[in-house]
C-alpha positions as CSV (number, residue, x, y, z in Angstrom):
1,M,57.9,95.6,99.3
2,K,59.2,93.3,102.1
3,E,62.6,93.2,100.4
4,R,62.7,97.0,100.2
5,V,61.8,97.3,103.9
6,K,64.5,94.8,104.8
7,V,67.1,96.6,102.8
8,N,66.2,100.0,104.3
9,S,66.4,98.4,107.8
10,V,69.9,97.2,107.1
11,I,71.0,100.6,105.9
12,E,69.5,102.4,108.8
13,K,71.3,100.2,111.3
14,S,74.7,100.7,109.8
15,R,77.1,103.1,111.6
16,L,78.4,104.2,108.2
17,I,76.9,105.7,105.0
18,S,77.4,103.9,101.7
19,R,80.1,105.6,99.6
20,D,78.1,105.2,96.4
21,L,74.7,106.3,97.9
22,S,76.4,109.3,99.4
23,W,77.9,110.2,96.0
24,L,74.4,110.2,94.5
25,Q,73.4,112.7,97.2
26,F,76.3,114.8,96.1
27,N,75.0,114.8,92.5
28,Y,71.6,115.8,93.8
29,R,73.3,118.9,95.3
30,V,74.9,119.7,91.9
31,L,71.5,119.3,90.3
32,D,70.0,121.6,92.9
33,Q,72.2,124.4,91.4
34,A,70.3,124.0,88.1
35,I,67.1,124.7,90.0
36,E,68.5,127.9,91.7
37,P,66.1,130.7,90.8
38,G,68.9,133.3,90.6
39,R,70.6,131.5,87.8
40,N,69.9,132.1,84.1
41,I,69.2,129.3,81.6
42,F,72.8,128.9,80.5
43,E,74.1,128.5,84.1
44,K,71.3,126.0,84.8
45,L,72.3,124.0,81.6
46,K,75.9,124.1,82.8
47,F,75.1,122.4,86.0
48,L,72.7,119.9,84.3
49,A,75.6,119.0,82.0
50,I,77.9,118.6,85.0
51,T,75.5,116.2,86.6
52,A,75.4,114.1,83.4
53,S,79.2,114.0,83.2
54,N,79.4,113.1,86.8
55,L,76.9,110.3,86.3
56,D,78.8,108.9,83.4
57,E,82.0,108.7,85.5
58,F,80.0,107.2,88.4
59,F,78.8,104.4,86.2
60,M,82.2,103.8,84.6
61,I,84.1,103.7,87.9
62,R,81.8,103.1,90.9
63,V,79.2,100.9,89.2
64,G,82.0,99.3,87.1
65,S,83.9,98.5,90.3
66,L,80.8,96.8,91.8
67,Y,80.5,94.7,88.7
68,N,84.1,93.6,89.1
69,Y,82.8,91.8,92.2
70,L,79.6,90.6,90.7
71,D,81.1,89.3,87.4
72,Y,83.9,87.4,89.2
73,K,81.7,86.2,92.0
74,K,83.7,88.0,94.7
75,E,82.1,88.8,98.0
76,R,81.6,92.4,99.0
77,I,79.8,94.1,101.9
78,D,79.1,97.7,101.3
79,Y,79.4,100.3,104.1
80,S,75.6,100.2,104.2
81,G,75.8,96.6,105.4
82,L,74.3,95.2,102.1
83,R,75.9,92.4,100.2
84,E,76.8,92.9,96.5
85,G,73.5,91.6,95.1
86,P,71.0,93.6,97.2
87,F,73.3,96.6,97.0
88,R,73.3,96.5,93.2
89,K,69.5,96.6,93.2
90,K,69.4,99.5,95.7
91,L,72.1,101.5,93.9
92,L,70.6,101.2,90.5
93,T,67.0,101.8,91.8
94,D,68.2,105.0,93.4
95,T,70.2,106.0,90.3
96,Q,67.0,105.5,88.2
97,A,65.2,107.9,90.6
98,F,68.0,110.5,90.1
99,Y,67.8,110.0,86.3
100,R,64.1,110.8,86.4
101,E,64.8,114.0,88.4
102,Q,67.2,115.1,85.7
103,T,64.7,114.4,83.0
104,S,61.9,116.2,84.8
105,L,64.0,119.3,85.4
106,F,65.0,119.4,81.8
107,L,61.6,118.8,80.2
108,N,59.5,120.8,82.6
109,D,61.7,123.7,83.7
110,L,64.6,124.2,81.4
111,Q,63.5,123.4,77.8
112,P,60.4,125.6,78.0
113,K,62.6,128.6,78.6
114,F,64.9,128.1,75.6
115,R,62.9,130.3,73.1
116,D,62.8,133.2,75.5
117,N,66.6,133.1,75.6
118,G,67.1,133.1,71.8
119,F,67.5,129.4,70.9
120,A,65.5,126.3,70.5
121,L,65.9,122.6,70.0
122,M,64.0,121.4,66.9
123,K,63.5,118.2,65.0
124,C,63.5,118.0,61.2
125,H,59.8,117.9,60.9
126,E,59.5,121.3,62.7
127,L,61.8,123.1,60.3
128,W,60.8,125.4,57.4
129,E,61.1,123.9,54.0
130,H,64.3,125.9,53.1
131,E,65.8,125.0,56.4
132,L,65.1,121.3,55.8
133,E,66.8,121.6,52.5
134,K,70.0,122.8,54.3
135,V,69.8,119.9,56.6
136,K,69.3,117.5,53.7
137,H,72.4,118.9,52.0
138,F,74.4,118.6,55.2
139,F,73.4,115.0,55.6
140,K,74.2,114.2,52.0
141,R,77.6,116.0,51.9
142,T,78.9,115.4,55.4
143,V,77.0,112.9,57.4
144,F,76.1,110.1,55.0
145,P,79.7,109.4,53.9
146,M,80.7,109.0,57.5
147,L,78.1,106.5,58.5
148,T,78.8,102.7,58.5
149,P,75.9,100.2,59.1
150,M,77.3,97.2,60.9
151,A,75.3,94.0,60.4
152,Y,74.8,91.4,63.1
153,D,73.6,88.0,61.9
154,S,74.9,84.5,61.4
155,Y,77.5,85.8,59.0
156,H,78.6,88.8,61.0
157,P,79.8,88.8,64.6
158,F,78.4,91.3,67.1
159,P,80.2,94.6,66.4
160,L,82.3,96.5,68.9
161,L,79.9,99.3,70.1
162,M,81.8,102.2,71.7
163,N,81.4,103.7,75.1
164,K,79.3,106.8,75.5
165,I,78.5,107.0,71.7
166,L,75.1,107.4,70.3
167,I,74.1,104.3,68.3
168,F,71.1,103.4,66.2
169,G,69.9,99.8,66.3
170,V,68.0,99.3,63.0
171,I,65.7,96.4,62.3
172,T,65.2,95.7,58.6
173,V,63.0,93.2,56.8
174,D,64.0,91.6,53.5
175,E,61.0,89.9,52.0
176,E,63.2,88.1,49.4
177,D,65.3,86.4,52.1
178,D,63.4,83.2,53.0
179,A,65.9,82.1,55.6
180,D,66.1,85.2,57.7
181,K,63.8,88.0,56.8
182,R,64.4,90.2,59.9
183,K,67.9,91.5,60.4
184,L,69.7,93.8,62.9
185,S,72.3,96.5,62.1
186,F,74.0,99.1,64.2
187,I,75.0,102.7,63.2
188,Q,77.4,104.5,65.5
189,I,77.2,108.3,65.2
190,P,80.8,109.5,64.7
191,Q,82.2,111.5,67.6
192,N,83.7,114.2,65.3
193,L,80.3,115.3,64.1
194,P,78.8,118.2,66.1
195,R,75.9,117.1,68.2
196,F,73.7,119.9,66.9
197,Y,73.4,121.3,63.4
198,E,72.8,125.0,63.8
199,I,70.4,127.2,61.8
200,E,69.8,130.9,62.2
201,R,66.2,132.0,62.0
202,D,65.6,135.7,62.5
203,D,66.5,136.2,66.2
204,L,66.4,132.5,67.0
205,L,69.3,130.1,66.9
206,I,68.0,126.6,66.1
207,F,69.9,123.5,67.3
208,V,68.9,120.3,65.3
209,P,70.1,117.1,67.0
210,I,72.4,115.1,64.7
211,E,70.5,111.9,65.8
212,D,67.2,113.3,64.5
213,I,68.9,114.2,61.2
214,I,70.2,110.7,60.8
215,H,66.9,109.2,61.8
216,T,65.1,111.3,59.2
217,F,67.3,110.1,56.4
218,I,68.2,106.7,57.7
219,H,66.4,105.0,54.8
220,K,69.3,106.3,52.6
221,L,71.5,103.7,54.2
222,F,69.2,100.7,53.6
223,R,68.2,100.2,50.0
224,N,65.6,97.8,48.8
225,V,64.6,96.6,52.3
226,T,61.9,97.7,54.7
227,I,63.0,99.5,58.0
228,E,60.8,97.9,60.7
229,S,62.3,100.1,63.5
230,S,65.2,102.3,64.5
231,S,66.0,102.7,68.2
232,L,68.6,105.2,69.5
233,F,70.7,104.2,72.5
234,R,73.9,104.8,74.3
235,I,76.0,102.4,76.5
236,T,78.3,103.1,79.4
237,R,81.0,100.5,79.9
238,N,83.0,99.6,83.0
239,G,86.1,101.9,83.1
240,D,87.5,100.7,86.4
241,F,90.7,98.7,86.2
242,T,93.5,97.9,88.6
243,L,96.9,98.8,87.2
244,D,99.6,96.3,88.0
245,E,102.8,98.2,87.2
246,S,105.8,96.4,85.8
247,D,109.2,96.7,87.5
248,D,110.6,97.5,84.0
249,I,109.4,101.0,83.8
250,E,110.9,102.0,80.4
251,A,110.1,98.8,78.5
252,N,106.8,97.7,79.9
253,F,105.1,100.2,82.0
254,L,103.8,102.7,79.5
255,E,102.8,100.0,77.0
256,E,100.8,98.1,79.7
257,L,99.1,101.3,80.7
258,K,98.1,101.9,77.1
259,R,96.7,98.4,76.9
260,K,94.7,98.9,80.0
261,L,93.3,102.2,78.6
262,K,92.0,100.2,75.6
263,T,89.9,98.0,78.0
264,R,87.7,101.1,78.6
265,K,86.4,100.6,75.1
266,T,85.6,96.9,75.5
267,G,84.7,96.7,79.2
268,R,81.4,95.2,80.3
269,V,78.2,97.3,79.8
270,V,76.9,98.7,83.1
271,R,74.2,101.1,81.7
272,L,72.0,101.2,78.6
273,E,70.2,104.5,77.9
274,I,67.6,103.9,75.2
275,E,64.7,105.7,73.6
276,E,61.2,104.7,74.8
277,E,59.4,101.9,73.0
278,P,62.6,100.2,71.6
279,N,62.2,97.2,69.4
280,P,61.6,94.3,71.8
281,W,63.5,91.8,69.6
282,M,66.6,94.0,69.5
283,L,66.3,94.9,73.3
284,K,66.3,91.1,74.1
285,I,69.5,90.6,72.0
286,L,71.2,93.5,73.8
287,K,70.2,92.3,77.3
288,N,71.4,88.8,76.6
289,R,74.6,90.0,74.9
290,W,75.6,92.3,77.8
291,N,74.1,90.4,80.7
292,I,72.0,93.3,81.9
293,D,68.4,93.6,83.2
294,E,65.8,96.2,83.6
295,D,67.7,97.9,86.4
296,N,70.6,98.7,84.0
297,I,68.2,100.1,81.4
298,F,67.4,103.9,81.5
299,I,64.4,104.9,79.3
300,V,64.6,108.2,77.5
301,T,61.3,109.8,76.3
302,K,61.0,111.0,72.7
303,D,60.9,114.6,73.8
304,D,64.1,114.2,75.8
305,I,67.7,114.0,74.7
306,I,70.3,111.4,75.5
307,D,73.4,112.8,77.2
308,Y,73.0,116.3,78.7
309,T,76.7,117.1,78.3
310,V,75.8,118.0,74.7
311,F,74.6,121.4,76.0
312,W,78.1,122.6,76.3
313,Q,77.7,123.4,72.6
314,V,75.0,125.8,73.5
315,I,76.6,127.2,76.6
316,N,79.9,127.9,74.9
317,H,78.4,129.2,71.7
318,D,79.7,132.6,70.5
319,E,76.2,133.9,70.4
320,F,75.8,133.4,74.2
321,K,79.3,133.9,75.4
322,D,78.3,136.9,77.5
323,R,75.4,135.0,79.2
324,I,77.5,133.1,81.7
325,P,78.3,135.6,84.5
326,K,82.0,136.6,84.5
327,I,84.1,135.4,87.4
328,H,85.3,138.2,89.6
329,A,88.9,139.2,88.8
330,P,91.4,137.7,91.2
331,V,92.6,139.9,94.1
332,A,96.1,140.3,95.5
333,P,97.1,137.7,98.1
334,L,96.9,139.2,101.6
335,T,100.6,138.5,102.2
336,Y,101.7,139.6,98.7
337,P,99.8,142.9,98.1
338,E,102.5,144.0,95.6
339,N,101.4,141.0,93.4
340,G,103.9,141.1,90.6
341,K,105.2,144.6,91.2
342,D,108.2,143.4,93.3
343,D,110.5,140.5,92.4
344,I,108.9,137.4,93.8
345,L,112.3,135.8,94.4
346,E,113.2,138.7,96.7
347,V,109.8,138.8,98.4
348,L,110.0,135.1,99.3
349,K,113.3,135.6,101.2
350,N,111.4,137.8,103.6
351,R,108.0,136.3,103.9
352,D,105.7,133.5,102.9
353,I,102.9,133.9,100.4
354,F,99.6,132.2,101.0
355,L,97.5,131.7,97.8
356,H,93.8,130.9,97.9
357,H,92.6,130.1,94.4
358,P,90.6,131.3,92.5
359,Y,90.3,134.4,94.7
360,N,94.1,134.8,94.2
361,S,95.6,134.2,90.8
362,V,98.0,131.4,90.1
363,E,100.2,133.9,88.4
364,P,102.7,134.3,91.3
365,L,103.5,130.6,91.0
366,L,103.8,130.7,87.2
367,I,106.0,133.8,87.4
368,L,108.2,132.1,89.9
369,L,108.6,129.0,87.8
370,E,109.1,131.0,84.6
371,K,111.8,133.2,86.2
372,A,113.5,130.1,87.6
373,A,113.6,128.6,84.1
374,E,115.5,131.6,82.8
375,D,117.6,132.6,85.9
376,P,121.2,131.5,85.5
377,K,121.5,131.2,89.3
378,V,118.9,128.5,89.4
379,L,120.5,125.0,89.5
380,A,117.5,122.7,89.7
381,I,113.7,122.4,89.6
382,K,111.8,119.4,91.0
383,I,108.1,119.0,90.8
384,T,105.2,116.5,91.0
385,I,102.5,116.7,88.3
386,Y,99.1,115.1,88.4
387,R,96.9,117.0,86.0
388,L,97.9,119.7,83.5
389,A,96.2,122.4,81.6
390,K,96.1,122.2,77.8
391,E,99.1,124.1,76.4
392,S,100.5,124.2,80.0
393,R,102.7,127.1,81.0
394,I,104.1,124.7,83.7
395,V,105.4,122.3,81.0
396,N,106.7,125.1,78.8
397,A,108.7,126.5,81.8
398,L,110.1,123.1,82.6
399,L,111.1,122.6,78.9
400,R,112.7,126.0,78.9
401,A,114.6,125.2,82.1
402,A,115.9,122.0,80.6
403,E,117.0,123.8,77.5
404,N,118.9,126.3,79.7
405,G,120.9,123.4,81.2
406,K,119.1,123.2,84.6
407,H,118.5,119.9,86.3
408,V,114.8,119.2,86.0
409,S,113.2,116.3,87.9
410,V,109.5,115.6,87.3
411,L,107.5,112.9,89.1
412,F,104.7,112.6,86.5
413,E,101.6,110.7,87.5
414,V,100.5,109.1,84.2
415,K,97.7,107.3,85.9
416,A,95.6,110.4,86.7
417,R,92.2,109.0,85.8
418,F,90.9,110.1,82.3
419,D,94.0,112.2,81.8
420,E,96.4,109.3,81.2
421,E,97.0,109.8,77.5
422,N,97.6,113.6,77.8
423,N,100.0,113.0,80.7
424,I,101.9,110.3,78.8
425,N,102.4,112.7,75.9
426,E,103.5,115.6,78.0
427,A,105.8,113.4,80.1
428,K,107.5,112.2,76.8
429,R,108.0,115.8,75.7
430,L,109.8,116.5,79.0
431,Q,111.9,113.4,78.8
432,E,112.9,114.1,75.2
433,A,114.0,117.6,76.3
434,G,116.4,116.1,78.9
435,C,114.2,116.2,82.0
436,F,114.6,113.4,84.5
437,V,111.0,112.0,84.4
438,I,109.7,109.4,86.8
439,Y,106.5,107.7,85.8
440,G,105.2,106.9,89.3
441,I,106.3,104.8,92.2
442,E,105.7,101.1,92.4
443,N,102.0,100.5,92.7
444,L,101.2,103.9,94.1
445,K,99.5,106.9,92.5
446,T,101.4,110.2,93.0
447,H,98.8,112.7,94.1
448,T,100.9,115.1,96.2
449,K,101.5,118.6,94.9
450,L,105.0,119.9,95.6
451,M,107.7,122.0,93.9
452,L,111.3,122.8,94.8
453,I,113.6,125.3,93.1
454,V,117.2,125.3,94.1
455,R,119.1,128.7,93.5
456,K,122.7,129.6,94.3
457,E,122.9,133.0,95.8
458,G,126.5,134.0,96.5
459,E,128.0,131.6,98.9
460,K,124.7,130.0,99.9
461,V,121.9,128.1,98.3
462,T,118.2,129.2,98.8
463,R,115.4,126.7,98.2
464,Y,112.1,128.0,97.0
465,V,109.2,125.7,97.8
466,H,105.6,125.5,96.7
467,M,103.1,123.2,98.5
468,S,99.5,122.9,97.4
469,S,96.1,121.2,97.7
470,G,95.5,121.6,93.9
471,N,97.0,120.5,90.7
472,Y,99.6,122.4,88.6
473,N,96.9,123.4,86.2
474,E,96.2,127.0,85.2
475,T,92.8,126.3,83.9
476,T,91.3,124.6,87.0
477,S,92.9,127.2,89.3
478,R,90.2,129.6,88.0
479,M,87.4,127.3,88.9
480,Y,88.6,125.2,91.8
481,T,89.2,126.5,95.3
482,D,92.6,125.5,96.4
483,I,95.4,126.5,98.8
484,G,99.0,127.1,97.9
485,L,102.0,128.1,100.1
486,L,105.1,129.7,98.6
487,T,108.1,129.9,101.0
488,T,111.9,129.8,101.4
489,Q,111.7,128.7,105.1
490,E,114.4,126.1,105.7
491,I,112.0,124.0,107.8
492,Y,109.9,123.4,104.7
493,A,112.8,123.2,102.3
494,H,114.5,120.5,104.2
495,D,111.3,118.3,104.3
496,V,110.5,118.8,100.6
497,S,114.1,118.0,99.6
498,E,114.0,114.9,101.7
499,F,110.7,113.9,100.1
500,F,112.1,114.3,96.6
501,N,115.2,112.3,97.5
502,A,112.9,109.5,98.8
503,I,110.9,109.3,95.6
504,T,113.8,109.6,93.2
505,G,116.3,107.4,95.1
506,H,116.6,105.0,97.9
507,S,116.4,107.5,100.8
508,Q,113.8,106.5,103.5
509,P,113.2,109.3,105.9
510,R,111.1,108.1,108.8
511,I,109.5,111.4,109.8
512,Y,109.4,114.9,108.6
513,Q,109.3,118.1,110.6
514,N,106.4,119.7,108.9
515,L,105.1,117.2,106.3
516,I,102.8,114.3,107.0
517,T,103.1,111.8,104.1
518,A,101.3,108.8,102.8
519,P,101.4,105.9,102.4
520,H,103.6,105.4,105.5
521,E,102.3,107.6,108.3
522,M,99.3,109.8,107.3
523,R,96.5,107.7,108.7
524,S,98.3,107.1,112.0
525,R,99.4,110.7,112.4
526,L,95.8,112.0,111.9
527,I,94.4,109.4,114.3
528,D,97.0,110.6,116.9
529,L,95.9,114.2,116.4
530,I,92.3,113.3,116.8
531,A,93.1,111.2,119.9
532,K,94.9,114.1,121.5
533,E,91.7,116.2,121.2
534,T,89.8,113.3,122.7
535,E,92.2,113.2,125.7
536,K,91.7,117.0,126.2
537,A,88.0,116.7,126.2
538,T,88.1,113.7,128.6
539,A,90.2,115.9,130.9
540,G,87.5,118.6,130.8
541,K,89.4,121.0,128.5
542,T,88.0,122.7,125.4
543,A,88.6,120.5,122.4
544,G,87.7,120.8,118.7
545,I,88.4,119.5,115.3
546,A,87.5,121.2,111.9
547,V,88.2,119.5,108.6
548,K,87.6,120.6,105.1
549,I,88.0,117.9,102.4
550,N,86.5,116.5,99.2
551,S,85.6,113.0,100.5
552,L,85.5,111.1,103.8
553,Q,85.6,107.3,103.6
554,D,88.3,105.7,105.8
555,K,86.7,103.5,108.5
556,L,89.6,103.8,111.0
557,V,89.6,107.6,111.0
558,I,85.8,107.7,111.1
559,S,85.9,105.4,114.1
560,E,88.4,107.7,115.8
561,L,86.1,110.7,115.1
562,Y,83.2,108.8,116.6
563,K,85.3,108.2,119.8
564,A,86.2,111.9,119.9
565,S,82.5,112.9,119.6
566,Q,81.5,110.6,122.4
567,A,84.2,112.2,124.6
568,G,82.7,115.6,123.9
569,V,85.0,116.9,121.2
570,K,83.1,119.4,119.0
571,I,83.8,118.3,115.4
572,I,82.9,120.2,112.2
573,L,83.4,118.5,108.9
574,V,83.1,120.3,105.6
575,V,82.9,117.6,103.0
576,R,82.1,118.6,99.4
577,G,81.4,115.1,98.0
578,M,80.6,111.8,99.5
579,C,80.8,111.3,103.2
580,C,80.6,107.8,104.9
581,L,80.4,109.2,108.4
582,R,76.9,109.3,109.9
583,P,76.5,112.6,111.8
584,G,74.2,113.4,114.7
585,R,73.4,109.9,115.8
586,K,72.6,109.7,119.4
587,G,75.4,108.1,121.4
588,L,77.6,107.8,118.4
589,S,78.2,111.2,116.7
590,D,76.1,113.7,118.7
591,N,78.9,116.3,118.5
592,I,79.7,115.9,114.8
593,Q,78.3,118.3,112.2
594,V,78.8,117.7,108.4
595,L,78.4,120.4,105.9
596,S,78.8,120.5,102.1
597,I,79.5,123.5,100.0
598,V,78.4,123.3,96.3
599,G,78.2,126.4,94.1
600,D,79.9,128.4,91.5
601,F,83.4,127.1,92.3
602,L,84.4,123.5,92.9
603,E,85.6,123.2,96.5
604,H,88.9,121.4,96.3
605,S,91.0,122.7,99.2
606,R,91.9,120.5,102.2
607,I,92.4,121.9,105.6
608,Y,92.8,120.0,108.9
609,Y,92.4,122.1,112.1
610,F,93.0,120.8,115.7
611,H,92.3,123.1,118.6
612,N,95.3,121.9,120.6
613,D,94.5,123.8,123.8
614,G,94.1,127.1,122.0
615,D,97.4,126.8,120.0
616,P,95.9,125.4,116.8
617,L,97.7,122.9,114.6
618,V,96.6,123.6,111.0
619,Y,97.5,121.5,108.0
620,S,96.8,121.7,104.3
621,G,97.7,119.5,101.3
622,S,96.6,117.0,98.8
623,A,95.0,114.3,100.8
624,D,91.4,113.5,101.7
625,I,90.3,111.0,104.4
626,M,90.2,108.1,102.0
627,V,91.6,104.5,102.0
628,R,93.2,105.3,98.6
629,S,94.8,108.5,100.0
630,F,96.4,106.6,102.9
631,D,97.3,103.3,101.4
632,R,97.6,103.6,97.6
633,R,98.8,107.1,97.0
634,I,101.8,109.3,97.6
635,E,100.2,112.2,99.4
636,S,101.4,115.0,101.7
637,L,100.0,117.5,104.2
638,F,102.0,120.4,105.3
639,S,101.8,122.3,108.6
640,I,101.0,126.0,108.4
641,I,103.3,127.5,110.9
642,D,103.3,131.3,110.2
643,P,100.6,132.8,112.5
644,V,99.1,135.1,109.9
645,L,98.9,132.3,107.3
646,R,97.4,130.0,109.9
647,Q,94.7,132.6,110.6
648,Q,94.0,132.7,106.9
649,A,93.5,129.0,106.7
650,T,91.4,129.1,109.8
651,N,89.2,131.8,108.4
652,I,88.5,129.7,105.3
653,L,86.9,127.2,107.7
654,R,85.1,130.0,109.5
655,Y,83.6,131.4,106.2
656,N,82.5,127.9,105.2
657,L,80.5,127.7,108.4
658,L,79.0,131.1,107.8
659,D,77.9,130.4,104.3
660,N,74.1,130.3,103.9
661,V,73.9,130.3,100.1
662,N,75.9,127.3,98.9
663,S,75.8,125.2,102.1
664,Y,74.0,122.0,102.8
665,I,73.7,120.3,106.2
666,M,74.0,116.5,106.2
667,N,71.3,114.6,108.1
668,E,71.8,111.4,110.0
669,D,70.2,109.3,107.2
670,G,72.7,110.6,104.6
671,T,70.4,113.1,103.0
672,Y,71.1,116.9,102.9
673,T,69.1,120.0,103.8
674,R,70.0,123.3,102.2
675,K,70.9,126.2,104.4
676,T,69.1,129.4,103.6
677,P,69.7,133.0,104.8
678,G,66.3,133.2,106.4
679,E,66.2,136.6,108.1
680,S,70.0,136.9,108.0
681,A,71.9,138.6,105.3
682,P,73.1,136.2,102.5
683,F,76.7,135.1,103.0
684,N,78.2,133.6,99.9
685,I,81.8,132.5,100.3
686,H,82.3,132.5,96.5
687,K,81.8,136.3,96.7
688,E,83.0,137.1,100.2
689,F,86.6,135.8,99.8
690,F,87.1,138.4,97.0
691,K,86.5,141.1,99.7
692,L,88.8,139.7,102.4
693,S,91.3,142.0,104.2
694,L,93.9,141.3,106.8
695,H,91.6,142.9,109.4
696,D,89.0,140.2,108.7
697,I,91.3,137.4,109.8
698,L,92.5,138.8,113.1
699,D,91.5,137.2,116.4
700,I,89.2,134.6,115.0
701,K,88.5,131.4,116.8
702,L,86.6,128.3,115.8
703,F,86.1,126.8,119.3
């Protein structure tokens, strides 16, 4: 008790919020969507599955990173002020509490509603006799041949147990073996088996968990011995690694990356999820083997199910495909109402196009790129790629362009976390087609989103530019909110051309006219922009800053925001995920308000607004306020100079402030309070942006 009080006291005194504890608060906000009364059971299961997927990644990366310090006895002081040992205890204790919240929601609120919605989870003993015969046949014909018991004893080494796979630990007793009667074996459930066996019963679709089927017939795998116990569990391994890239890109880089990827399969165990009342002897072996304690062990009740991501099989089932509400069809961009009716190449010579996804389709960008691939006047295409859709139209267009003899340069980030293997394969396809492919720059991850098309038009050359906050990914563009700018303005084209020359050659531009880039200058430029607002406030002028990002963590920028707040600058931060800034603390951050928008779409766009004496400076792009964004990534922010487009970006911030359906207010202690309409009319930005007109963005001001 005293230790807990001491830990909480340290946390409360810190000027900063722990990154990892703040992330847990974010996952609570996602879980809150699964409680939302207006959602049906399939929507709620979707958000529950997302929280489970988020938590898996959290353990693999964030908890895994913490264990890199613990295991190698490196010192680390968290933003909360806690050292690595006490922080581990605090983090895992809080994560256990979140895990219990998930479990309670599933067992008490969601699962009881399954039958009313046409489906049910059932175990083998609940099935009718003829249904059980079907299951038995399925096990005999399909499952049994795939299962491989792996013994662990003095003759067999401890087997490699895979990350995020369901595993049975089986204790058997052989009365005829005088030396070692009790033995331990492991059975991993193959990933290519469906998690649920499906049975149709009248108007009910029954989902039988594969683990229960195996448990029911597990005796078939152990002949002439007694099964003392079988315990189902799942492990999460450390997936965080630092990639030291080789100078020899072609010979070593990709092979080293592949080797690093394999470490995700053998990394240290950071979490053990296991059914209640596991065999104590087996549990002791696992704890000793993996050097974990009770804090790492997450108990799952017999009525529960391990890994809620399995409910995607239910959500995406053909029987229920109409139960997830359809997304509103995209509307025409405000500055491109023709939307495909006029030649986009000609339109862009006269005006810029502002795309706000998913409210505007990504189609104009795809049409532009596909036209460029076929257009004989197009000489070159240059693009940065971070994450791609499956069967990507982007890649297909680039391949077609290369086949048509155009120069195609692709800066391909093969280190995009968890997309590495797909990116490597796609990059090889492009390279084999004749594209000039660059697999990253030195020790930096390329996160910027830029595209340049060079077209000869008579005696002159026109450069078509796309700059964005989001990936070149058609799939996520329908689910993530992002900003894109299509333009032929020379002021942008010059900067983007210079940028590509810098990353493909030895050019080193010191400063751009309309781009702010990392790792060289982004932090210092943003600090300068904040400082100018501070100067204006100190001089008694109106000053304001509004920022919309995914994450806020960089200490130096946070410190500058604190100074601005103390000088009287009004600061509004819309931070979807984790936020290490502590808002509303007297004398430190009185003038800072932090909001988070979590709802039907994943908020991914970045906007930086500086009041600038009533002549706002507005930027968008790929970068969050993160140490990694400033120091370890190639990032870019672009200035929005067209007055109408600048108003559109400003209005996105304004609508975020007006939202009272998806919005959460961050409290000083790092917790969040959900905004509600109260007596006001509901304002849901995920619906309102579909209704937007040019009239709505005129004469708006934030400060």
